[in-house]
PLY file of the C-alpha trace (Angstrom):
ply
format ascii 1.0
element vertex 485
property float x
property float y
property float z
element edge 484
property int vertex1
property int vertex2
end_header
-95.97 -117.52 -254.10
-96.07 -121.03 -256.11
-99.15 -122.19 -257.71
-98.65 -125.14 -255.84
-98.56 -124.47 -252.14
-102.11 -125.74 -250.89
-101.47 -129.11 -252.94
-97.57 -129.44 -252.06
-98.06 -133.33 -250.23
-99.44 -134.75 -253.81
-97.45 -137.97 -254.22
-96.25 -137.63 -257.54
-96.76 -134.91 -260.59
-98.89 -136.13 -263.24
-98.39 -135.19 -267.15
-100.92 -134.15 -269.42
-100.92 -138.01 -270.72
-101.69 -139.26 -267.45
-104.65 -137.58 -266.82
-108.55 -139.25 -267.89
-110.43 -136.96 -270.32
-113.21 -136.96 -272.98
-111.17 -138.96 -276.31
-111.38 -136.72 -279.01
-109.97 -137.22 -282.59
-106.70 -137.30 -284.45
-105.36 -133.52 -285.14
-108.44 -131.80 -283.90
-108.68 -133.53 -280.73
-112.20 -132.67 -278.89
-112.85 -129.38 -281.01
-115.65 -130.62 -282.78
-117.54 -132.00 -279.42
-118.03 -128.39 -277.96
-120.83 -126.68 -278.03
-119.31 -122.98 -277.62
-123.26 -121.97 -275.68
-123.32 -124.72 -273.62
-119.53 -125.35 -273.18
-119.17 -124.95 -269.36
-121.98 -127.56 -268.92
-120.13 -129.88 -270.88
-117.30 -128.95 -268.64
-118.66 -129.39 -265.91
-120.42 -132.81 -267.02
-117.02 -134.51 -267.51
-115.77 -132.97 -264.36
-118.09 -135.48 -262.89
-117.46 -138.58 -265.20
-113.29 -138.00 -264.78
-112.90 -136.00 -261.51
-112.21 -132.43 -260.58
-108.93 -132.35 -262.94
-108.77 -133.88 -266.93
-107.50 -132.69 -270.15
-108.55 -131.75 -273.54
-107.49 -131.09 -276.57
-108.02 -128.51 -278.66
-106.91 -129.05 -282.25
-102.94 -128.40 -281.36
-103.69 -126.62 -277.78
-103.23 -128.83 -274.62
-105.48 -127.74 -272.03
-105.70 -128.81 -268.53
-109.42 -128.32 -266.66
-109.63 -127.51 -262.79
-112.96 -128.47 -261.30
-111.26 -128.31 -257.94
-112.04 -124.32 -256.01
-108.51 -124.59 -254.79
-106.53 -124.75 -257.65
-108.84 -122.80 -259.42
-107.47 -119.99 -256.74
-104.07 -121.16 -257.17
-103.87 -120.07 -260.50
-106.16 -117.28 -260.40
-103.40 -115.74 -257.97
-100.74 -116.50 -259.65
-101.59 -113.85 -262.14
-100.63 -111.86 -264.02
-96.70 -113.39 -263.39
-97.31 -116.87 -264.00
-101.23 -116.96 -266.28
-102.56 -114.91 -268.49
-105.82 -114.38 -270.78
-105.27 -116.67 -273.76
-103.15 -116.13 -276.49
-106.24 -117.08 -278.97
-108.36 -114.55 -276.89
-106.21 -112.00 -277.68
-105.65 -112.74 -281.08
-109.81 -113.09 -281.78
-110.07 -109.70 -279.85
-107.06 -107.79 -282.15
-108.46 -109.40 -285.37
-111.40 -107.73 -284.76
-110.10 -104.46 -283.82
-110.68 -104.04 -280.53
-108.53 -101.99 -278.30
-106.68 -103.90 -275.49
-108.11 -103.11 -271.83
-107.65 -104.47 -268.57
-109.34 -107.10 -268.97
-107.18 -108.40 -271.86
-104.01 -106.64 -271.38
-101.03 -108.41 -270.06
-97.46 -107.75 -268.30
-96.77 -104.03 -267.45
-99.46 -103.05 -269.38
-101.81 -104.53 -267.69
-100.21 -103.10 -264.14
-100.30 -99.49 -265.74
-103.75 -99.97 -267.01
-105.07 -101.41 -263.35
-104.13 -98.61 -261.50
-105.93 -96.17 -263.83
-108.97 -98.41 -264.01
-108.61 -98.64 -260.15
-108.49 -94.72 -259.33
-112.13 -94.50 -261.29
-113.82 -97.35 -259.65
-112.89 -96.22 -256.12
-116.23 -96.71 -254.15
-115.42 -92.86 -253.21
-115.83 -91.66 -256.81
-118.50 -94.26 -257.64
-120.67 -93.47 -254.38
-120.00 -89.71 -255.82
-121.78 -90.12 -259.36
-124.86 -92.06 -257.55
-127.43 -89.53 -258.81
-126.76 -90.16 -262.54
-127.79 -94.14 -260.99
-130.98 -92.92 -259.76
-131.82 -91.35 -263.53
-131.75 -94.08 -264.83
-133.77 -96.25 -262.65
-136.48 -93.67 -262.63
-136.75 -94.20 -266.55
-136.61 -98.49 -265.78
-139.37 -97.69 -263.40
-141.23 -95.57 -266.38
-140.55 -98.49 -269.21
-142.16 -100.93 -266.44
-144.99 -99.11 -265.41
-145.85 -98.64 -269.13
-145.56 -102.60 -269.48
-147.68 -103.04 -266.08
-150.13 -100.49 -267.38
-150.59 -102.57 -270.77
-150.26 -106.01 -269.10
-146.97 -106.81 -271.46
-144.73 -108.71 -271.02
-141.47 -107.85 -270.58
-138.10 -109.21 -272.11
-136.37 -109.13 -268.83
-132.98 -109.97 -270.41
-133.39 -106.95 -272.60
-134.82 -104.64 -270.49
-132.22 -104.76 -268.20
-129.45 -104.92 -270.79
-130.53 -101.23 -271.55
-130.53 -100.59 -267.86
-126.58 -101.44 -267.49
-125.93 -99.50 -270.61
-127.50 -96.72 -269.43
-126.15 -96.90 -266.24
-122.49 -97.40 -267.31
-122.61 -94.74 -270.20
-123.69 -91.97 -267.77
-122.04 -92.85 -264.55
-119.02 -94.00 -266.10
-118.62 -91.79 -268.95
-120.54 -88.84 -268.38
-122.78 -89.46 -271.92
-126.60 -89.37 -272.14
-127.21 -92.52 -273.45
-131.14 -93.57 -273.22
-132.09 -97.13 -274.59
-134.84 -97.30 -271.82
-136.77 -94.74 -273.38
-135.72 -95.55 -276.75
-136.48 -99.23 -278.85
-133.98 -98.60 -281.82
-130.69 -96.99 -279.57
-127.90 -98.64 -282.07
-125.61 -99.13 -279.37
-127.05 -101.73 -277.38
-127.95 -103.69 -280.43
-124.23 -103.24 -281.62
-122.84 -104.13 -278.30
-124.69 -107.52 -278.04
-123.02 -108.94 -281.15
-119.63 -108.43 -279.93
-118.85 -111.36 -277.14
-121.18 -114.18 -278.96
-119.00 -113.71 -281.73
-115.91 -113.54 -279.51
-116.90 -116.86 -277.77
-117.59 -118.71 -281.45
-114.36 -117.14 -283.27
-112.48 -118.62 -279.96
-113.68 -122.07 -280.34
-113.84 -122.48 -283.92
-112.14 -125.13 -285.35
-111.30 -122.80 -288.77
-111.60 -119.14 -288.74
-113.80 -119.53 -291.79
-115.06 -115.39 -291.41
-111.55 -115.04 -293.06
-112.46 -116.84 -296.28
-116.21 -116.83 -296.27
-117.65 -113.84 -294.51
-121.30 -114.92 -293.15
-123.92 -112.23 -292.69
-123.25 -112.25 -289.17
-119.92 -111.63 -289.56
-120.61 -108.44 -292.28
-123.01 -106.92 -289.59
-120.86 -108.19 -286.51
-118.05 -105.65 -288.77
-120.83 -102.96 -289.09
-121.33 -103.27 -285.40
-117.71 -103.15 -284.46
-117.23 -99.44 -286.29
-120.44 -98.34 -284.59
-119.14 -99.21 -281.36
-115.84 -97.99 -281.93
-117.06 -94.53 -283.46
-119.50 -94.49 -279.76
-116.57 -94.60 -277.68
-114.26 -92.13 -279.38
-117.33 -89.68 -279.36
-117.43 -90.51 -275.43
-113.73 -89.71 -275.06
-113.67 -86.89 -277.37
-116.37 -85.32 -275.11
-114.95 -86.05 -272.02
-111.83 -84.36 -272.90
-113.72 -81.26 -274.33
-114.87 -81.10 -270.32
-112.04 -81.19 -269.24
-110.43 -78.50 -271.16
-113.41 -76.72 -270.85
-113.46 -77.00 -267.03
-110.06 -77.65 -265.61
-111.43 -77.71 -261.73
-112.56 -81.13 -263.02
-109.08 -82.54 -262.91
-109.33 -82.43 -259.23
-112.87 -83.15 -259.26
-114.02 -85.71 -261.47
-117.57 -86.17 -262.67
-117.52 -89.15 -263.77
-115.20 -92.53 -264.24
-113.91 -91.56 -267.97
-112.52 -88.12 -266.41
-111.14 -89.88 -263.52
-109.60 -92.59 -265.98
-108.09 -89.95 -268.17
-106.95 -87.58 -265.07
-105.00 -90.27 -264.02
-103.37 -91.41 -267.33
-102.02 -87.86 -268.03
-99.89 -87.85 -264.53
-96.65 -88.10 -265.74
-95.30 -91.20 -266.50
-98.57 -93.23 -266.30
-97.47 -94.81 -269.42
-101.39 -94.97 -271.05
-102.41 -92.84 -274.11
-105.75 -92.24 -275.35
-106.24 -95.73 -277.22
-105.88 -97.37 -274.19
-108.55 -95.69 -272.29
-110.71 -96.35 -275.12
-109.96 -100.01 -274.20
-111.22 -99.92 -271.06
-114.36 -97.87 -272.17
-115.32 -100.37 -274.42
-114.51 -103.46 -271.63
-116.58 -101.37 -269.31
-119.44 -101.22 -271.43
-119.54 -105.12 -272.94
-118.49 -106.46 -269.56
-120.85 -103.92 -267.42
-123.60 -104.41 -269.46
-123.34 -108.60 -269.67
-122.44 -109.29 -266.28
-124.96 -107.17 -264.31
-127.66 -108.05 -266.81
-127.50 -111.11 -266.22
-126.76 -111.30 -262.39
-130.45 -109.57 -261.92
-131.75 -111.58 -264.43
-130.68 -114.69 -262.79
-131.86 -112.81 -259.35
-135.65 -112.29 -260.23
-136.25 -115.54 -261.68
-134.86 -117.61 -258.31
-136.39 -115.31 -256.29
-140.00 -115.51 -258.44
-139.10 -119.55 -257.61
-138.58 -118.89 -253.96
-141.53 -117.18 -252.96
-140.19 -116.94 -249.23
-137.20 -115.35 -250.13
-139.09 -113.19 -252.27
-141.19 -111.70 -249.62
-138.17 -111.13 -247.09
-136.29 -109.41 -249.57
-139.79 -107.01 -250.73
-140.32 -106.55 -246.92
-136.66 -105.07 -246.65
-136.87 -102.55 -249.63
-139.97 -101.83 -248.44
-139.26 -100.96 -244.75
-135.92 -99.59 -245.66
-136.84 -97.30 -249.07
-140.65 -96.51 -247.33
-142.41 -94.11 -249.85
-139.53 -92.15 -251.63
-139.23 -91.70 -255.14
-136.09 -93.34 -255.48
-133.68 -94.89 -253.13
-130.81 -92.87 -251.98
-127.40 -94.05 -251.69
-128.01 -94.45 -248.16
-131.14 -96.76 -248.55
-129.36 -98.94 -251.07
-126.08 -99.46 -248.68
-128.44 -100.74 -246.25
-130.03 -103.14 -248.30
-128.23 -106.68 -246.23
-130.52 -109.29 -247.61
-131.34 -107.78 -250.89
-127.35 -108.10 -251.27
-127.42 -111.73 -249.57
-129.51 -112.57 -252.34
-127.20 -110.74 -254.89
-124.14 -113.30 -253.18
-126.42 -116.15 -253.72
-127.23 -116.02 -256.93
-124.12 -115.37 -258.15
-122.93 -118.64 -256.22
-125.50 -120.52 -258.04
-125.25 -118.87 -261.65
-121.99 -117.29 -262.20
-122.13 -115.13 -265.20
-118.15 -116.47 -265.57
-118.69 -120.04 -265.28
-115.37 -121.42 -266.38
-112.15 -119.13 -266.39
-109.67 -119.91 -269.32
-105.63 -118.72 -268.90
-102.71 -119.75 -270.61
-99.18 -120.15 -268.92
-96.59 -118.21 -268.23
-93.73 -120.81 -267.12
-93.84 -124.39 -266.53
-95.00 -125.47 -262.82
-96.77 -127.71 -261.12
-100.76 -127.12 -259.81
-102.79 -129.78 -257.87
-99.67 -132.71 -258.47
-99.85 -131.80 -262.32
-97.44 -130.49 -264.39
-98.51 -127.59 -266.53
-96.11 -126.18 -269.55
-95.33 -122.78 -270.60
-98.51 -122.13 -273.71
-100.54 -124.85 -272.35
-104.28 -124.08 -271.20
-105.93 -124.06 -267.66
-109.50 -124.03 -267.14
-110.83 -122.96 -264.10
-114.82 -124.13 -263.39
-115.53 -121.76 -260.93
-118.73 -123.51 -260.14
-118.34 -127.09 -259.37
-117.54 -126.77 -255.63
-119.83 -124.32 -255.08
-122.69 -126.01 -255.74
-121.35 -129.11 -253.72
-122.76 -130.46 -250.63
-119.19 -131.25 -249.88
-117.93 -127.72 -249.47
-121.55 -125.58 -249.21
-124.26 -126.89 -246.56
-127.67 -127.52 -248.90
-125.67 -126.38 -251.59
-128.52 -126.80 -254.42
-130.56 -124.67 -252.27
-131.10 -120.57 -252.72
-130.45 -119.48 -249.38
-129.28 -116.08 -248.91
-129.48 -116.25 -245.37
-126.35 -117.84 -245.80
-124.51 -114.54 -246.66
-125.68 -112.70 -243.30
-123.74 -112.95 -240.20
-126.97 -112.91 -237.76
-128.33 -116.30 -237.08
-126.07 -117.93 -239.24
-123.82 -120.68 -237.62
-120.99 -118.58 -239.60
-118.91 -122.06 -241.09
-121.80 -121.92 -244.15
-121.20 -118.08 -244.58
-117.20 -118.62 -244.58
-117.43 -121.44 -246.84
-119.53 -119.65 -249.46
-117.37 -116.71 -249.47
-113.94 -118.94 -249.89
-115.63 -120.84 -252.33
-118.02 -118.63 -254.83
-115.48 -116.62 -256.92
-118.06 -114.35 -259.01
-115.79 -111.38 -259.44
-112.50 -113.88 -259.93
-109.34 -113.77 -257.12
-106.22 -112.50 -256.78
-104.36 -109.48 -258.26
-106.68 -109.40 -261.32
-110.20 -109.71 -259.30
-112.63 -107.55 -260.85
-112.27 -103.91 -260.35
-115.86 -102.87 -261.12
-117.34 -105.46 -258.38
-118.46 -102.34 -256.02
-120.57 -100.64 -259.23
-122.34 -104.03 -259.51
-123.49 -104.36 -256.43
-124.60 -101.17 -256.63
-126.14 -101.37 -259.62
-127.61 -105.13 -258.91
-129.51 -103.49 -255.60
-130.66 -100.15 -256.98
-132.29 -102.32 -259.93
-134.04 -104.87 -257.32
-135.07 -101.79 -254.96
-136.74 -100.40 -257.47
-138.43 -103.59 -258.73
-139.92 -104.21 -255.38
-140.18 -100.92 -254.43
-142.80 -100.13 -256.78
-144.17 -103.28 -257.96
-145.35 -106.57 -257.34
-143.88 -109.54 -259.41
-147.02 -111.47 -261.21
-144.79 -114.02 -263.21
-141.21 -114.70 -264.36
-141.19 -117.82 -266.93
-140.33 -118.60 -270.28
-142.57 -118.67 -273.18
-142.26 -122.80 -272.73
-142.93 -123.04 -269.37
-139.54 -124.68 -268.79
-136.42 -123.51 -266.67
-134.35 -120.64 -268.67
-131.46 -121.94 -271.11
-127.96 -121.11 -269.52
-126.53 -120.10 -272.57
-122.48 -118.80 -272.52
-122.31 -116.07 -274.74
-118.73 -114.89 -272.95
-121.10 -114.47 -270.20
-123.86 -116.72 -269.20
-127.11 -115.40 -270.49
-130.47 -116.97 -269.23
-132.65 -117.58 -272.17
-136.19 -116.43 -272.77
-137.05 -114.97 -269.65
-140.64 -112.84 -269.41
-141.81 -110.75 -266.59
-145.14 -109.57 -265.49
-145.56 -107.23 -262.88
-148.23 -105.41 -261.68
-147.81 -101.67 -260.48
-148.28 -100.67 -256.55
-150.21 -97.84 -255.62
-147.98 -95.19 -254.77
-150.19 -94.67 -251.37
-149.51 -98.06 -250.00
-147.17 -98.76 -247.43
0 1
1 2
2 3
3 4
4 5
5 6
6 7
7 8
8 9
9 10
10 11
11 12
12 13
13 14
14 15
15 16
16 17
17 18
18 19
19 20
20 21
21 22
22 23
23 24
24 25
25 26
26 27
27 28
28 29
29 30
30 31
31 32
32 33
33 34
34 35
35 36
36 37
37 38
38 39
39 40
40 41
41 42
42 43
43 44
44 45
45 46
46 47
47 48
48 49
49 50
50 51
51 52
52 53
53 54
54 55
55 56
56 57
57 58
58 59
59 60
60 61
61 62
62 63
63 64
64 65
65 66
66 67
67 68
68 69
69 70
70 71
71 72
72 73
73 74
74 75
75 76
76 77
77 78
78 79
79 80
80 81
81 82
82 83
83 84
84 85
85 86
86 87
87 88
88 89
89 90
90 91
91 92
92 93
93 94
94 95
95 96
96 97
97 98
98 99
99 100
100 101
101 102
102 103
103 104
104 105
105 106
106 107
107 108
108 109
109 110
110 111
111 112
112 113
113 114
114 115
115 116
116 117
117 118
118 119
119 120
120 121
121 122
122 123
123 124
124 125
125 126
126 127
127 128
128 129
129 130
130 131
131 132
132 133
133 134
134 135
135 136
136 137
137 138
138 139
139 140
140 141
141 142
142 143
143 144
144 145
145 146
146 147
147 148
148 149
149 150
150 151
151 152
152 153
153 154
154 155
155 156
156 157
157 158
158 159
159 160
160 161
161 162
162 163
163 164
164 165
165 166
166 167
167 168
168 169
169 170
170 171
171 172
172 173
173 174
174 175
175 176
176 177
177 178
178 179
179 180
180 181
181 182
182 183
183 184
184 185
185 186
186 187
187 188
188 189
189 190
190 191
191 192
192 193
193 194
194 195
195 196
196 197
197 198
198 199
199 200
200 201
201 202
202 203
203 204
204 205
205 206
206 207
207 208
208 209
209 210
210 211
211 212
212 213
213 214
214 215
215 216
216 217
217 218
218 219
219 220
220 221
221 222
222 223
223 224
224 225
225 226
226 227
227 228
228 229
229 230
230 231
231 232
232 233
233 234
234 235
235 236
236 237
237 238
238 239
239 240
240 241
241 242
242 243
243 244
244 245
245 246
246 247
247 248
248 249
249 250
250 251
251 252
252 253
253 254
254 255
255 256
256 257
257 258
258 259
259 260
260 261
261 262
262 263
263 264
264 265
265 266
266 267
267 268
268 269
269 270
270 271
271 272
272 273
273 274
274 275
275 276
276 277
277 278
278 279
279 280
280 281
281 282
282 283
283 284
284 285
285 286
286 287
287 288
288 289
289 290
290 291
291 292
292 293
293 294
294 295
295 296
296 297
297 298
298 299
299 300
300 301
301 302
302 303
303 304
304 305
305 306
306 307
307 308
308 309
309 310
310 311
311 312
312 313
313 314
314 315
315 316
316 317
317 318
318 319
319 320
320 321
321 322
322 323
323 324
324 325
325 326
326 327
327 328
328 329
329 330
330 331
331 332
332 333
333 334
334 335
335 336
336 337
337 338
338 339
339 340
340 341
341 342
342 343
343 344
344 345
345 346
346 347
347 348
348 349
349 350
350 351
351 352
352 353
353 354
354 355
355 356
356 357
357 358
358 359
359 360
360 361
361 362
362 363
363 364
364 365
365 366
366 367
367 368
368 369
369 370
370 371
371 372
372 373
373 374
374 375
375 376
376 377
377 378
378 379
379 380
380 381
381 382
382 383
383 384
384 385
385 386
386 387
387 388
388 389
389 390
390 391
391 392
392 393
393 394
394 395
395 396
396 397
397 398
398 399
399 400
400 401
401 402
402 403
403 404
404 405
405 406
406 407
407 408
408 409
409 410
410 411
411 412
412 413
413 414
414 415
415 416
416 417
417 418
418 419
419 420
420 421
421 422
422 423
423 424
424 425
425 426
426 427
427 428
428 429
429 430
430 431
431 432
432 433
433 434
434 435
435 436
436 437
437 438
438 439
439 440
440 441
441 442
442 443
443 444
444 445
445 446
446 447
447 448
448 449
449 450
450 451
451 452
452 453
453 454
454 455
455 456
456 457
457 458
458 459
459 460
460 461
461 462
462 463
463 464
464 465
465 466
466 467
467 468
468 469
469 470
470 471
471 472
472 473
473 474
474 475
475 476
476 477
477 478
478 479
479 480
480 481
481 482
482 483
483 484
């Protein structure tokens, strides 16, 4: 399908030099204007200033930015044949020595890995591993009960990162990683170094780390060694289990065993280094994206007391006095799931999507040449009243069928793309929603939220460290009486 099907009536083809955009400098273009940690905000501002299609010059690289959701969707659906992850990202990732996973693989390598990863993320497999998620949720409750008893403020982002790291390690790898009960477990600290470093290096005007490595660069190198050793350990342990218990090949007990079983099929074209790339992808993407969304959701619920009350009522009605929610209970939390979707509409963890054209094409009446960078802004239309009624408002009910005009729900679903779109849509979206709903279930079941705020009382800053993170959120809790209804 041509990426221009939605805009076939565009009157004339515009070329790069015909587009408006921020003025740059000779040689470096707009590179020196870019602030990597708030680049999504800069691009959204430029979109308001120059319109839904504008240009940027990133040193020698030309970039076109799309804020129109139909054009963003067109490029996402033209993957992997028309567009791919940028060569700059691949260069940085390979220079770090990180193995290639489904996130940054291309072409036939991506197709082979996609089949393997989709096999591991099948909802049936994920449901089978649910008891592991319950165990992690129980540790999260214990950690928060201790904080509530001591009236301590909870570093929301850090605790949720621990929750998601422990979840993905246990659920996906069958590994006992317990960062929730240890303040000095190293794997999370090492993982936290990688995404910010990738973001800094992708947009750096010069690769200074190659010539004059800073202390941060040396710390990163140590973290990379530690993370790769942990990944190799997960794979070795899984292979040992498969060898000792051959029945696991027909009934794998975790996602890693499922991936290894699929990789070992004749003609799979997958080896352990590619499995390692996907283990690392799950650790990094599964940690940041899910934890950030839960943190944003808790903040938005606190800012909207009626919505918080509705979510709390649903959790306590469905889960009752059970020690931990069951899978059946979590799957009944329709309003909490609507809160997840509404959070991702307003605070997408991937607010911009950079890609690179693999062939000449026309998108939205704009000539895109081979090798050109195309940025998709994922939030511009989803927070516009022109596309979503009362778009700036946090209204989870828009995602529910009952009592909804329908048009609002369909508009939000059509325009909001938190997991991407097209063939490369995120394969872990079912697991991510399950993790989000479980975290909210145990929070609202066992605690009353006493406050969510930053230390200075200002709204949390949106910081782009590859994913969009809320900075400085702290939460205070009051434990509920276990005997209360």
